[in-house]
N, C-alpha and C positions, 0 to 999 in steps of 0.2 A: 762806557763799559764795553766789554768784548762783544756784546749784543749789537751795539751800534756799528762796530767795525765789520762784523759779518753781514749785517742787514744791508749794507751798501752793495753787496755783490749778489744778493738773492732777489729773485722775482717776487712780486706781490702775491700773497696767498690767493687772492681773488682771481688773479690772472691764471694761476696754475689750475685752479678748480674749473675754469672755463675752457681749458684745452680740450678739443674734441677727442684727442687720442686717449685721454684719461677718463672719459665719461663712463666707460665700462665699470669703473670702480664704484660708481654710484655714491651712496651715503658714506662709504668708508673714507672717501676723500675729504669729507667735511669734519673729520676729527681734528680739533684744534691742536692736538699734540703733534701732529705731523708738520706743523709750521712754527712751533714754539722754538725760541732761541734761548735755551738754557744750557748749562754745562753738560748735563747728562744727555740731553737730546742731541746736541751737536757732536759730542764725543762719540756716541754710538753711531751717528751718521758717518763720521770719519772712518770708524772701524769697518762698518759694513760696506760703505761705498768703495773703499780701497780694497777690501777683501774680494768683492765681486768683480772689481776691475781686473784683478789678477787671475780670475778663472777663465780658462780657454773654452768657454761654452757660448753657443749662440743664445741670445736672449738675456744677456747680462742685465740689461735695464729692467726687464720684466722681473727677473729674480730679485734684483735689488729693491724694486718697488714693493714686491710682496713681502720681503723681509722688513722693510721700513714700516709697512702697515702692521706687520705682526709684532715687532718690538716697539712700535710707536715712537720712532725717532724722526728727526727732521728729514722729510722727504726730498726737498729741493737739493739739500747738501749731499745726501746719499746719491742722488741721480747725477749730480754734477761730478762727483768724484769717480763715478764709473767711467767717465770719459778720460781717465788717465791712460787707458788703453784705447787709442783711437787709430785711424788708418795710418798715421805717421809713426806711432809708437808701438803698435802691437807686435810687429816682427822682432825688434830687438828685445822687448820685454819677454815674449814667449820663448825666444831662443835662449835667453839667460835662465829662465825658469826651467826649461828643458835641460840645460847643462847642469843646473843644480840637482835636479832629480836624477839625471844620469850619474852624477858624481856620488850621490847618496846611495843609489841602488847598485853602484859599481857595474854599470852596463857599458859595453863598448859603444863607441860612436858608430853612426851609420856610414856606409860606404859613400863616398862623395860622388855625386852625379854631376854631369856637366849641365844638366837642365833641371832646375828645381821649379816644378810647376805643380798644379793641383793633382795631376795624375800621379806624380812621384810621391806626394804627400799621402794620397790614398793607398798606394802600394805599401808604403813604409809605416802606415798608421799603427799596425800591430806592434811594432817595436817602439814607436814614438809615444804612445798615449800614457803608459805608466809613468815614465820619468817626467813627462810634461805635466801630468796631473799632480803628481807628488810635489814637484818643484813649485808649481803654481799655488797649490793649497798652502804649502809651507811659507812661501813668500807672501801670500795674501794675509796669512795669520800674523806673521812677523811685522810686515810693513803696516798692516791695519792696526795692530797693537801699538806700534810706534805712533801712528796717527792719533789713536785714542789717548795715549799718554801725553802726547804733545798738546792736544787740545785741552786736556785737563790742566796741565801745567800753564798753558797760555791763559786760560780763563782765570785760574787762581792768581797768576801774576798780575793780570789786568785788574782784578778786583782789589788786590792788596795795594796796587799803585793808586787806584782811585780813592781808597780809604786814606792812604797817606796824604794825598793831595788835599782832601777835605779836612783832614786833621791840621795840616799846615795852614790852610786858609782860616780855620777857626782860631788857631793860635795867633795868627797875624791880626785878625779882627780884635781879639781880646787884648793883645799888646798895644794896639793903636788907640784903645779907649782910655 
């Protein structure tokens, strides 16, 4: 089943519970729903993991963890998907989300500077934040929604395929007798 495919890529629940960085969660981490692999839990994890990955906020992992605890979806999948935005991908992703927000708000682009550094970003933050946040939230909702739908469809396809396989095997056994 789809559960077996996904389980190959996930850490063991006991190993996650023993992580020192997660001990502050205490008994919340011992909720078995946070590690269940079912269509609902995994689909929600895909939505929230991808959604928080597209938010240009510090502490995406903490926010995603709190959300996974609140909605009781699969915690390891949620946290893994937050890493869509990582040191190699965050610049092009957030530039694209900024451009989307700029296009929706019909805001002119920033004057190009020869030097794009942290000081430049802080100076221009007043003009950047609205289009960046709008584009990021919209992209997170859309791409997260697509991830949710894709997991729902993948899970359903996998289950139907397994049913059909069992049906063929039963028919072959009954024909052979």
